[in-house]
N, C-alpha and C positions, 0 to 999 in steps of 0.2 A: 493524426493522434498525438496528443498531448503538446500542440503547437503553442497554445495559449502560454502554458508555464514555462516553456522553454524561451518564449519572447521575454516574458517577464524575468526570467532568470538572467537573461543577456542584459535587460536594464539594471538588474540588482548589482551585477558585476560592475557595470560601467559607473553606476552611482557610487559605489564606494571607491573605486578607482579614482574619479573625478574629485571627490571629497578629499582623499588623501594626497593626491598628487597637486591639488590646489592649496593645501596646507603651506603657510609661510615656514621655510627652512629658516635655520638660525643664521644663516650667512647674512642676510640683509640687514638684521639688527646690528650685527659687528661693523657692517660698513658705515653705519650713520655715527657710531661712536667718534670717529676721529673728526667730524665736521667742525667742533669748536676749538679744536687743539692744533698745535704746531705740528709739522711734518714729524719732529723726533718722537712724536708718541705712538707713531705706527707700529713700532715694535712691541707695544702693550697689547694690541687688539688681540692677538692670538691667545693671549692669558684670559681675556674677557669672556671668550666664546663659552666656555663650560658653565659660566655663572649666568649668563643671558638666556641660554636654552631652557634651564629648569624653570626661570621665572616666566616665561611665555606659557608654560604647561601648569603652572601653580594655580591658574584660574580654574582649571577642571580637577574633579577628584576621581580620576580613573582608578580602577582597583589595583593596577600596576602603579608602583611608587614613582615619586618625581625623579629620584636616581636612576631608576631602571630607564624611563624615557630619556632621560638626559644622555645615559650612556648608550643608548640606541642611536641618538642623533649623531654622537661623534663616530658610528660605525655605519652611517648612511642608511640607518633604518627608522621606521616608526612603528610605533605599537597600536593596534587597534583598540580602541575603548568602546565602551557601551554607547556613549553619545555619538561616535562616529557611525555606529550601526543603526541607530534608533529609526532614522528615515527610510533607509534601503530595506531594513527587515520588516518595516510596517507595510511597504508597498509589496514586498514578497509574500507576506500574509495575506494581502488582499488577492494577489495572484493565486495562492493556494486555494483560497475560499471560491475563487471563479472557475477554478479547476475541479470543482465538486468535492474538495477535501471539507470534511466537516469542522465546524469551528473548533471544539476542543482539540481535534487532532491537529489542525494547522498550528494551533496555540502551543501544543506540545513539540512540533517540529521547530518552530520559531525559538522557544525557550532553549531548547537544545542547541540550535545554532549559536545563539548569544553566548552561551557558555563556552561553545567550542572556539568561537571566533575572537572573543574578549581576550586581550592580551597577546594575540598572535603578532608576531613580528614581520615586517614587509620591508623589502629594500626600497629605497626611493626610486621612482619611475619604473619600477617592475610591477606587472599585473598582480591585482589581489584575486583574480577570477578562479585561479585554481584553489585558492584557499577557501573561497566563499562556495565554489561548488562542491568540494570535498566535504565541507560542513553539511551542505544540504544533502549531498548523498548518503552522509554517515545518519543523518537524522531520518531519513525515509527508510534507510535498510535496518535500522534499529527496530522499527515498528514492524516491517514486513517478516523480519527473521527473528522476532522475539518468540513466536510460537511456531514450529515446524512440524510437518507431519509428511512423510514420504508414502503416498498412496500405493505405490507399486510395492515397496518393501513391506508395508503393513499388510497388504494382502498375501504376500509369500509367506510370512512368518506368522501368521495369526493361525489359530485353530479353526478348522473348516466346519460348517461353511461359513463364510464370513457374509454378515447381514449388512447390507447397506441400504438406508431409507433416504430418498430425496423429498425435501420439501421446498416449498416456494410460492409465489403467486401464481396465478394462472397466465399463461402466454409468454413467460420468460424462457421457454427454452428446455424445460426440464426434460420431457419425453425425448427430445432429440440429443440432449446430453447422455441420457441413459443409454440410447443407442449407440453413441460414440464411444462411452466406456465399455461398453458391451463388446464391441469392435476391437477396442485396444486390448482388454483382457483375452478375447479369443486369439489374437496374434502372437500373445504370450503363452498359449497352451493353457489357458485357465478355464476351467468348466464354469458356465455361467447359466443361472437361471433368472428370468425377468418375471417379476410379481406385478401384475396389473392392479395396483391398489387404488387407481383413480376410479373409483366406481360411481362418483358423483356427476362428473362432466359427461354429457352425451357425447359419443364419438370417441372418447379417451382411450377406451379399450381396443377399439378397432385400430386407431393410430399406433398405438404401440405394437399391436399384433402384426401389422404391416412391417414395421421395423424387424421384429423377431424372425418373421419369414425371409425376409431379404437376407438376413445375418445368419440364418439356420440355427437359431438359438431357441431353446424351449421357453414358452410363456405359460405361466399358471394365472387362469383368470376365473371369475365368477360372473353373475349377471348383475347388469347395472342396478346400482342401489344396494348391493350386497355390503356385509361388513368388510371393509379394508383390511382390519386386523386379521380377520379370518383368511382372507385372500394370501396375505403375507405369511401367515402361519402355515398354510399348506404348501405354499412355495419353500418354505424352509424344509418342510417334512419330505418333499419331493426331493430337494437337493441333498439331504442326509441319505435317502433311500438309492439315489443314483450317483452317490459320491461326486456331487458337483461341488465347487470351491467357493462360489460367491453367488449371493442372490442380490439383485438389484431390485428395489421395490419402489415403484412409482406411487405418489399420493396425490390427492386432489390438491389443485391450486386454490390457495385460501388467503385471505386477508385476516388481520388479527381482530376485525369486527364481527367475522364469522365465528361466533361463541361455539356453536355446535362443531364446527369443522376443527377449531382448535383443540377442543375437548377430544375430539376424534384422534388427533394427532397424538395427544398424550396416551390414548388408549393403546395406539398402535405400538407405542414405545413401551408401554408397561407389559403387552402381552407377548411382543416379540423380542424385547431387548436387543435392539440393533447394536452392532459393533461400532458402526459409523452412521452419522446423521448428517447429510450434506445440504447445504443451502444453496439453491440455484437462483440466480438474478442476472439482469442484464447490466453490463458495464456501463451502457449509456444511460442507465436509470438515475445515475448520481446520488444525491442525497436521499431520493426515495428508497432506493436500495439499501443504503446504510440504515435508514430507519427500520425497514422490513427486516434486515438482518437482525437488529437489536430484538425486536419483537419476538421473532421465530426462536432467536437463542434463549429468550427469557421464558418461552412455553416449553421447549424441549432443546436443552443444550445441544448445539451443533458442533461437529468436529472439525468442520471446515467449509470453505465455500468455493463454488465455480461460477466464474462470470462469463456468461454469453456475449455474443456480438461485440467481443474486444477489438474485431477489425473494422468496426464502424467508427464514426467520429467520437470517440470516447475521450473524454478530457484527463482520466486517469486517476481522478481522486477517489472514485469509489472504492478500488481495490486497497488503497492505503487506509481510507476510513473504516471499511469493513473489518479489516485485519486488526486496526487499533481497538474499535469499539466492542467486537466481539471477543477479541483475545485469542481468536483462532485464525489459522493459515487459510491463505488462497491456495488452492490445490491444482486448478486448471482454469485454462482460458479458452473459450469457445471463439474461434477464429475463421469461421466460415460454415456452410451448410454440409459439406461433405462429411462422411463418417470419420475421416482421417484428420478432420479440422478441429482437433483438440490438443491443445499445447499444455504441457506440465508447467506449472508456474516456478519461475526462477527468479526470486528478488534481485539478483544482479543484473539479469537480462532486463527485467521490468524497468529498473532504474536507469540503465544505460540508454534505453529508448526514451525514457523521460526526460533525460538531460541532454541528449545527443544534440549538436549544433550543426 
């Protein structure tokens, strides 16, 4: 998982180091000065060094001034300029795109890195890798942490029953995710009711019912083809009457091209006024998941996302892009088929895995 981006980050670090360590230091210029002069002029070479060093840099117009760069040289340092970063950052942007990070998101990450790195000081012969990696880490964390929602805290502190509606396309693991969250809440002694709101797909009610039976959780259902808004409404009524804490409502998997189903989703939201709307998709879906998240968020604003199959060969970019494009947090990652295989999303943990070498 994330191998491609880690590999390209290594190339990025090396490219900057090679560029900077290959840059001519001021000493060779000062040694050439005495060639045409007698030996007695050697004592004047030391006084020429501060003048020569700035001239070598005067060809570039970096954000930092010539004096700053000259002073840095006398301390055995160099200052990273935008020109130094141009090539390596372009390569890293390509790596982000290859890792399923959407173009506007990749551009946002690179722009922030450029601002963070330009003007950074670096000792000669010391690695720039830590500086580069910290800049990338901060850029990604800035996206993933911009909007936060702690699902467990929300459930604990919100008025009961908490109504949670799940949306997404068919086959992404929405039903299994509902079962996993039911198990998680049950372990915390939270009373759960499941609403079989996917009345469109054949077998959807039976599939969810099997999970409910295994977990020992009440499920409210109607016949196939029934109004899903009515099913969820009845589940909420049951939860209120029986003092249950949470209603987890399944809905039919749909694409944005299914106009009737998207209108149905809007009706579910109008009638039942859910406290949370959670978008579910596969981490391995890449930019397809990003586009779908945007479309669903435009139809009925989501509260956050859950990405399934994060244990598969995911490139990692979907989570970053969905968080950026929807402006909503990633809540959980599905990491297996068992009920307990649901990991609470932690931006720091995610970025550590992304950048580990």
